[in-house]
N, C-alpha and C positions, 0 to 999 in steps of 0.2 A: 370494789369489791370485786374480784374478778370470777374472768363469764366462768360458767357451770361444763365444767368437762362432758362430751356427748360419751354414752356406754359403748364397751367393748363392745359389743352385739352387735351395736349399730355402722358403726366405723368399720366391722364385717361386712355386712351387709352390703355397704354402700362403696366398700370396697368391689367388693364380686360381682354390684350392679356395673362400676361403672367395667370391672375387665368384660364383663361378659358383651358389654357394649362396644368395646375394642375390638376383641373379635369378632365378633359378626360386621363391623364395619370392615377391616383386613381381610373379611372371607371376601365381601360384596366386593372392595376394588381389587382383589387378585379375580376374580371373576370379570371385568373387566377391562381389566389387563389384557390379559389372556383373549379374552373373543376379539381382542384388539392386535394384540400381534397375530393371532391365525389370521385375521385378514390381510392383514401386511402379504404377512405370508405369501396368498393365494395370490395378489393380485402385485406382488411385488410394489410399491409404493404406498405411502402414507394420506394417498383418496379415496379416503371411504368419508359416512356419517354418521355421528351420533348414533342416530336410529339406528345404523347398521348394528354397530359396537352393544346397544340395547337390545335387540334384537337377536345374535347371537349370546348372549350373555345370560338371555332368560331373566332381564333382570329391568326394572321398570325406569323410563325415564327421570322422573321423581328421584327414583333414589343414587341414580347418575349422577344428580346437579347437586346432590348430597356429598356428593363424594368428588369430584371437577367439576372446575368453573365451566368446561366448555372444553372442546377437545383441544384445544391446542395445552393445556393443562395435562388431558390423558395423553397425549404424544410425549410432552416434558416426561412426567412421570416412565413412561415406556423405555423415552434415552437417557434419562438417569440409571433406570435399573442394568440397563445395556450396559452401562461404561461400570456398571459395580460389576458386571459379570466381565468382562473385560478384562479388567483390573487382575482380579483374583484371578482369572484365566492365562495372565500373562506373568502375573507373582508362584503360580504353583510351576510355568513352562521354568519359568529361569531359576528355580532353583534347580533345577535337576544341576544346574552345572556348580561346580566348584571355584573358576577364574571369576572374578567381579566382570572386569570387563565383558568375556563371553557372555555371564548372565545380563547386561547391557544389550546386546549386541541379537540373543533373544527372543527380548523383549521389543526391541526398535524390531526386529524382523518381523513377529508375530502381529504388531498394534497395526504395521502398514499392510500386513494378510488379510487381516479382520477389518480394516477401515475402506480395501480398498471399493473403489466403483467398477465393476466389474456387470456386465452385463447378463452373466452365465450364470452370476452369485447373486444378487441385490443384496443389500445392507439399505434400504431404503430411507434407517433409523441415519445415518450415518452420511449418505450420501445425499440426502435430500432435504432429511427436515434440519440436520446440525448446520445448514453454511446460510438456512435461514434465520435460522434463530440465532444465530451469531451479530447478524445483522439488527434484528428486532427486537433481541431482549439478551444484549451480551453479558449481564450479569449472571443470568442462568444459567448457560454456557459456563463459567466461571464457578460456577457452584454443581453443577453437574460433572464436572471434568476433577474436580478436587481429589479423588478416591487414587485418579489414575494419574494425576501431579507426583502425588503422595509415592508412590509406588517409583519414581522414576525419579523422584529427588533421592531415596533414598539405595535407588542404584549406581545413578552417579555419586550419588556421598560416598558410599563403598568401593565405589570403582575408585574415585580419589584422593581413599584411604590407602588404598592397595599400590597408590603411586603410579598408579597408566594413563592419570588424563595428565594432560599440561599444568604445572601449579598455577596456582592466584583463580584459580576457575569460582565462580558460584553456586556449588552445584545445584541450589533452590531455579536460577537464572539458566543454568545451562540443561533443568530439568525439561521446563517450562519450554524453550526453543527446542530440544531436541522432538518432542510432544505433538509441537505444533507444526516440528518440519515435516516429521514421520504420515503426520491425517493429512495435513492438507494437501504433501506432494502425493497420496494415496487418494483421494475424493477428489482428486485433479485428472487422477489419469484411470488409463483403461473404457474410455474411448471407442469408435468405429475406429478411428485414425490411428491410434496406438493399437488394437488388436491387430487390422493388418499389416502395421510394417512391424515393430521393436519396443512392444509394450516396457518399462521399466520396470524392474526386478527388486525382491525385498533385498536380499544380497548387495544390489546395487544400492542402496538407503543408507544401509548401515556401512556399508563402504564413504560415501557420503560424510557422514554424521561423524565419527569413528576419527577420518581425518579430521574432523574439526576440534572433533574435543583432545585428541591425541598429539596431533602437527603431524602426524606418523602415518596417519591411517590401519587397520586390522592387517596389512600383509599376508593376505588370503588370494589375493588376486582374483578378486569376484566379478570385480569390474567387468562388462563389457563392451569393446571398442568397435 
């Protein structure tokens, strides 16, 4: 004998309850994220306590631990959100160009600028948290970077299809190496010594990457001697 089906009204009631619970949870999470981001922006670092976030969000400690295991998971959520927004910002900027190689160049230069370690414009999630995360939780880094990598794969694939890249390149591998090169260079530059002498520019980074993927460079002559 088959199980008795639940009445439609009961299914609708349960669905509404689940939807309402999910919405409230999402709102609580967003308030925690906004509070943490506000503190990070004020301090210029990821050095804060869970209690500070709880107080800033005007929610309870119990509510925090219902949403996050701890500070690490909160930072990871912020990092993933930042990379998602970065990918979308780069995608929109690149879409303004018609030429596939130019779109890739826009993406490289904007990514460098967004990730650069600059005392005047700190991005601690990229410059402080990300390097530590790479050492302690590399799998988390891979997941967080997935939207950005997907964007660069699309850009490299388009450039390859247009015949502007060296033949035989694997778009996914090229995209991953390009993205990692740009982000590492950005996060490693901009210290006091660089600021006092000659910091690496976004144009130089693109010139370097373009030479690798095209075999000829961009021909713009933007690199400095």
